C-alpha positions in Angstrom: 0.3 0.1 0.4 1.2 3.1 -0.9 1.0 6.7 1.5 0.1 8.9 -1.3 -1.9 6.4 -4.3 -2.7 7.5 -7.5 -4.9 6.6 -10.3 -1.9 6.0 -12.2 1.4 4.1 -12.5 4.5 5.3 -10.1 8.3 4.0 -10.3 7.1 1.0 -8.4 5.3 -0.8 -11.1 4.2 -3.6 -8.4 2.3 -0.9 -7.0 -1.6 -1.0 -8.1 -3.1 2.2 -9.5 -6.0 3.5 -7.7 -9.9 3.0 -9.5 -11.9 5.8 -9.1 -13.9 4.2 -7.0 -11.3 3.2 -4.3 -10.6 7.1 -4.4 -14.5 8.1 -3.5 -14.4 5.0 -0.9 -11.6 6.9 0.8 -13.2 10.6 0.1 -16.2 9.2 2.5 -14.2 7.9 5.6 -13.2 11.0 8.1 -10.5 8.1 9.2 -9.0 7.7 6.2 -9.2 11.4 5.5 -7.4 12.2 8.9 -4.7 9.6 8.1 -3.9 11.1 4.9 -3.4 14.7 6.2 -1.5 13.4 9.0 0.5 12.2 6.3 0.7 14.7 4.6 1.5 16.7 7.5 4.6 14.3 8.6 5.9 14.5 4.6 6.0 18.5 5.2 8.0 17.9 8.4 10.3 15.7 6.4 10.6 18.3 4.1 11.0 21.4 7.0 7.7 22.7 6.3 5.0 23.0 8.9 1.3 22.8 7.6 0.2 26.2 9.9 -3.5 25.8 9.5 -5.6 22.5 8.3 -8.7 24.4 6.9 -7.0 26.8 4.5 -3.5 24.5 3.8 -1.2 27.8 4.9 2.3 26.4 5.0 5.6 28.0 6.8 9.1 26.7 7.1 9.4 25.0 10.2 12.2 25.7 12.2 15.2 23.0 10.9 14.6 24.2 7.6 18.0 25.1 6.5 19.0 21.2 7.3 15.7 19.9 5.3 16.0 22.2 2.3 20.0 21.2 2.1 18.3 17.5 1.7 15.9 18.9 -1.0 18.6 20.7 -3.0 21.0 17.4 -2.9 18.6 14.4 -3.7 16.4 14.9 -6.8 14.6 12.0 -6.3 12.6 14.2 -3.6 11.0 15.9 -6.6 9.1 12.8 -8.1 7.9 12.2 -4.3 6.5 15.8 -4.5 4.9 15.6 -7.8 2.7 12.5 -6.6 2.1 13.9 -3.2 0.8 17.1 -4.9 -1.3 14.7 -7.3 -2.7 13.1 -4.6 -3.8 16.0 -2.6 -6.1 17.0 -6.0 -7.6 13.1 -6.0 -8.4 13.1 -2.3 -9.9 16.9 -2.9 -7.3 18.9 -1.1 -6.5 21.3 -4.1 -6.8 24.1 -1.7 -3.3 21.9 -0.1 -1.9 21.9 -3.5 -2.1 25.2 -4.4 0.0 26.5 -1.0 2.3 23.6 -1.5 3.1 25.0 -5.2 3.2 28.3 -4.4 5.4 27.8 -0.9 7.9 25.9 -3.9 7.6 28.6 -5.9 8.5 31.6 -3.5 11.3 29.5 -2.2 12.9 28.5 -5.9 12.4 31.9 -7.1 11.9 34.7 -4.5 13.7 33.5 -1.6 16.1 31.5 -4.2 17.1 28.6 -1.1 15.8 25.6 -3.5 18.2 26.4 -6.7 17.3 22.7 -7.7 13.7 22.2 -7.2 12.9 25.1 -9.5 12.7 23.5 -12.6 10.4 20.7 -11.1 8.5 23.7 -9.6 7.9 24.9 -13.0 7.7 22.1 -15.2 5.8 19.7 -12.6 4.5 21.1 -9.5 2.4 24.0 -11.4 1.0 21.4 -13.8 -0.3 19.2 -10.8 -2.6 22.3 -9.9 -6.6 21.3 -10.8 -7.8 24.7 -10.6 -7.7 26.4 -14.1 -7.8 30.1 -12.6 -5.5 28.7 -9.9 -3.0 27.4 -12.2 -3.1 30.7 -13.9 -2.5 32.6 -11.0 0.2 30.4 -9.8 2.4 30.4 -13.4 1.6 34.6 -13.3 3.2 34.5 -9.9 6.0 32.6 -11.3 6.6 35.4 -14.2 6.3 38.0 -11.9 9.5 36.7 -9.9 11.1 34.8 -12.5 14.7 36.0 -13.7 15.1 36.2 -16.6 11.7 37.4 -17.1 12.3 37.0 -20.8 13.3 33.3 -20.4 9.9 32.6 -18.7 8.9 29.5 -20.8 5.7 28.4 -18.7 2.8 30.9 -20.1 2.5 33.2 -23.0 3.8 36.5 -22.8 1.1 38.6 -24.0 -1.4 36.7 -21.7 1.1 37.0 -18.5 1.1 41.0 -19.4 -2.5 40.9 -19.5 -3.3 38.7 -16.5 -5.6 39.9 -13.6 
């Protein structure tokens, strides 16, 4: 059994993808959803992040963030796990958690520049796990505003980014 199961195959080909019926059954179970959120909090702590508010999905750096971010920068396999977690959050109905986690990584990679080796994954993969088209556009615009050099931004059409409200 996987901690963050998906409807697609991952790196472990022995792990069976979830069915839509299984996802719906998980989402109906208070116990399963509580365990899911606890697993999410556990993984966040491993990455040096704290879930500040379970209702909104707000995040902040943990006290040990510098050490944990060093781990994230050194080992790119974590980026695959983060992508998986983001996809699973969407499957389980936690889109607001997705948005906060992606924005957190965009801020840390593009604004704070603490996670240079996560930047490409944040832009190429994390951003595009967001299910809401509107929220995804907001995050693409946010990334564009902070990307340097802005002329090299390849994740959205320049004319639309300039007009975005």
